[in-house]
C-alpha positions in Angstrom: 117.7 147.9 46.2 118.0 144.2 45.5 115.4 142.4 47.6 117.4 139.2 47.9 120.4 140.9 49.4 119.1 143.9 51.3 116.6 143.9 54.2 115.6 146.6 56.6 114.9 144.3 59.6 117.2 144.7 62.6 116.0 141.8 64.9 115.1 138.1 64.9 112.0 136.8 66.6 112.5 136.1 70.3 109.4 133.8 70.4 110.1 130.4 71.9 109.3 128.5 68.8 108.5 124.8 69.6 106.4 121.9 68.3 103.9 122.7 71.1 103.8 126.3 70.0 103.1 125.3 66.4 100.3 122.9 67.4 98.7 125.5 69.7 98.8 128.2 67.1 97.5 125.9 64.4 94.6 124.4 66.5 92.1 127.2 66.0 92.7 127.4 62.3 92.4 123.6 62.0 89.2 123.5 64.0 87.4 126.5 62.5 88.0 125.9 58.8 86.5 123.3 56.4 88.1 119.9 56.0 89.9 119.3 52.7 88.4 115.9 51.9 87.1 116.8 48.4 89.1 119.9 47.7 90.3 118.7 44.2 87.2 116.8 43.2 86.4 119.1 40.3 89.6 118.2 38.6 90.0 115.2 36.3 93.8 115.0 35.9 95.7 112.3 37.9 98.0 115.1 39.0 95.2 116.7 40.9 93.3 114.1 42.9 91.9 114.2 46.4 91.7 111.4 49.1 90.9 107.9 47.7 90.3 108.7 44.1 88.7 106.3 41.7 90.9 105.6 38.7 88.1 104.0 36.5 89.8 100.6 36.5 89.7 97.4 38.6 91.7 97.4 41.8 91.7 97.4 45.6 89.3 100.2 46.3 86.1 100.3 48.3 83.6 101.4 45.6 81.8 99.0 43.3 83.3 99.1 39.8 81.6 96.4 37.7 80.5 92.8 37.5 82.7 90.3 35.7 82.6 86.6 35.2 84.5 84.5 37.8 87.9 83.3 36.6 90.1 80.5 38.0 92.2 81.9 40.8 89.6 84.5 42.0 88.9 84.2 45.7 85.5 82.5 46.3 84.5 85.1 48.8 84.4 87.7 46.1 81.6 85.9 44.2 78.3 87.8 44.2 75.9 84.9 44.8 72.8 86.9 44.3 73.9 88.1 40.8 75.3 84.6 40.0 72.0 82.9 41.0 70.3 84.7 38.0 72.7 83.2 35.5 74.5 80.0 34.6 77.8 81.8 35.4 79.4 83.0 38.6 80.1 86.7 38.9 82.6 88.8 40.8 82.0 92.3 42.1 85.0 94.2 41.0 86.1 97.2 43.1 87.5 100.4 41.6 91.2 101.0 42.0 91.9 104.0 44.2 94.9 106.2 44.7 95.7 109.2 47.0 97.2 112.5 45.9 100.8 113.3 47.0 101.0 116.8 48.4 104.6 118.1 48.1 105.3 121.0 50.5 108.4 123.2 50.2 109.2 125.6 53.0 112.0 128.2 52.3 114.6 128.4 55.0 116.8 131.2 53.6 118.0 133.9 56.0 115.5 136.5 54.9 112.7 134.3 56.1 113.9 134.5 59.7 114.0 138.3 60.1 111.3 140.3 61.7 110.4 144.0 62.1 109.8 143.6 65.8 111.3 140.8 67.9 108.0 139.8 69.6 106.4 139.0 66.2 106.5 135.8 64.2 109.1 135.7 61.6 108.1 134.8 58.0 109.6 131.3 58.5 107.7 130.8 61.8 104.4 131.9 60.2 105.0 129.7 57.2 105.9 126.7 59.3 102.7 127.0 61.3 100.7 127.3 58.0 102.6 124.3 56.6 101.6 122.3 59.7 97.9 123.4 59.3 97.9 122.3 55.6 99.7 119.1 56.5 97.0 118.2 59.1 94.2 119.1 56.7 95.5 117.0 53.9 96.5 114.0 56.1 93.0 114.0 57.6 91.6 114.1 54.0 93.5 110.9 53.2 96.3 112.3 51.2 100.0 111.4 51.1 102.3 114.2 52.3 105.9 114.8 51.3 108.2 117.7 52.2 110.7 118.8 49.6 113.4 118.7 52.2 115.7 116.0 53.4 115.0 116.7 57.0 111.2 115.9 56.9 110.1 112.4 55.8 107.0 111.6 53.9 103.8 111.3 56.0 100.8 109.1 55.3 99.1 108.9 58.7 98.0 111.2 61.5 100.7 109.7 63.8 103.4 111.4 61.6 102.1 114.9 62.3 103.8 115.2 65.7 107.1 114.5 63.9 106.4 117.2 61.3 105.8 119.7 64.1 109.1 118.8 65.8 111.1 119.2 62.6 109.4 122.5 61.6 110.3 123.9 65.0 114.0 123.3 64.4 116.5 125.8 63.0 117.6 124.4 59.6 120.1 125.7 57.1 118.9 126.9 53.8 119.1 124.6 50.9 119.4 125.2 47.1 117.8 121.9 46.2 114.9 122.8 43.9 113.8 119.3 42.9 110.1 118.5 42.9 108.2 115.2 43.0 106.6 114.0 39.7 102.9 113.8 39.6 102.4 115.5 42.9 100.6 118.7 43.9 103.4 121.1 45.0 102.7 123.8 47.6 105.6 126.3 47.9 106.0 128.7 50.8 108.6 131.5 50.6 108.9 135.3 50.6 110.3 134.9 47.0 112.3 138.1 47.4 115.2 136.7 45.4 116.3 137.9 42.1 113.5 137.1 39.7 115.7 134.7 37.7 116.3 132.7 41.0 112.6 132.8 41.8 111.8 131.3 38.4 114.5 128.6 38.9 112.9 127.7 42.2 109.3 127.5 41.0 110.3 125.7 37.7 112.3 123.1 39.5 109.9 122.5 42.4 106.9 122.2 40.1 108.4 120.3 37.2 106.4 117.3 35.8 103.2 118.4 37.6 99.8 119.5 36.4 99.2 122.3 38.9 100.4 123.6 42.2 100.2 126.5 44.7 102.7 129.3 45.3 102.3 131.1 48.6 104.3 134.3 48.9 104.7 134.9 52.7 105.7 138.4 53.5 105.7 140.8 56.4 103.3 143.8 56.2 106.2 146.1 56.9 108.0 144.8 53.8 105.2 146.2 51.7 105.0 149.6 53.3 108.5 150.5 54.4 107.4 152.0 57.8 110.3 154.4 58.5 110.9 158.1 58.7 114.0 160.2 58.1 117.2 158.4 57.0 117.5 154.7 56.7 120.6 152.5 56.5 120.1 149.4 54.5 122.5 146.5 55.2 123.1 143.4 53.2 122.4 140.2 55.1 125.5 138.5 56.4 127.7 141.3 55.2 128.2 144.3 57.6 130.4 146.2 55.1 128.0 146.1 52.2 125.4 148.8 53.1 124.0 152.1 51.9 121.9 154.9 53.3 118.6 156.3 52.0 118.5 160.0 52.9 115.0 160.9 51.8 112.5 158.1 52.6 109.5 160.0 51.2 111.0 159.9 47.8 112.3 156.4 48.2 108.9 155.1 49.2 107.4 155.8 45.8 110.2 153.9 44.0 110.1 151.2 46.7 106.3 150.7 46.3 106.7 150.4 42.5 109.4 147.8 42.8 107.5 145.8 45.4 104.4 145.8 43.2 106.4 144.9 40.1 108.3 142.1 41.9 105.1 140.5 43.3 103.5 140.7 39.9 106.5 139.0 38.4 106.3 136.2 41.0 102.6 135.8 40.2 103.3 135.6 36.5 106.0 133.0 37.0 103.6 130.9 39.2 100.9 131.0 36.4 103.6 130.2 33.8 104.2 126.9 35.5 100.6 126.1 36.1 100.4 127.3 39.7 97.8 129.4 41.5 99.4 132.3 43.4 98.6 134.0 46.7 100.4 136.6 48.8 99.9 136.4 52.5 101.2 138.8 55.1 102.3 137.5 58.5 99.8 139.6 60.4 96.9 137.7 58.7 95.0 135.4 61.0 96.0 131.8 60.3 92.3 130.8 60.1 91.7 133.4 57.5 94.8 132.3 55.5 93.6 128.7 55.6 90.1 129.5 54.6 91.3 131.6 51.6 93.6 128.7 50.5 90.7 126.4 50.8 88.5 128.8 48.7 91.3 129.2 46.1 91.8 125.4 45.7 88.0 124.7 45.5 86.9 127.7 43.4 90.1 128.7 41.6 90.2 132.2 43.2 93.5 134.1 42.9 94.7 137.0 44.9 96.4 138.3 48.0 95.7 138.6 51.7 97.4 141.9 52.7 
């Protein structure tokens, strides 16, 4: 069974998915989890900064950098008169140049992300969209720049832009094969990553290129991991009614299925690590607050694992 082509769901979510729904679902997780203000502070690379980060050079920051002698053209109001009074020269208080990190979010919109086991549940896309909104809010409030690796969502540098992000995330978009990342950003990728493993590597490689580190979030449904069926099962290819096959003995099939699921997820994790990314698998029945807290813990402490 090829995971990218065959899926055993038979329904799409009937949840009325809107920007208000996204914000409501996100509210508890945003409120009851830590802020992300210093989440990358233990890193030294410019690829991995947090908030207003000192760059150890003179610039337009807020923190004192060093004293230097007054030069012609310097604004008079920058002179430190107390320091200058102790010397024959006038001195300027230089501030340290600061820069914010760009967080680059990619949310997969392929057909498999929209299928659910039961129509009253969130689809993988819906769950991932809410989680993306939570992370967007956390990073924006921490003073970071935010870009989505999608032409439909513009960059966001202020809290006012979050409402627009929720609006766009609630819309039904067509899938895109654009796997271009942003240089010197921190990419966060959300997908089920059920594609052929060569395609998965192409996605992760392209979306994380020219970056120091990133985060790969594999969003899956619990039913995808357990194959919760009895008897015979007809498996149909997405968007192709004629291409299907039947599994006659699910008990025997489950053993093979479990092994292939385990191997595939392990391969996705290996690819993530190959390109410098932390990896986490999250099931859609996980509380959003728990998922957010585990992401926070992973980014601050370097933990790796799955929430299943």
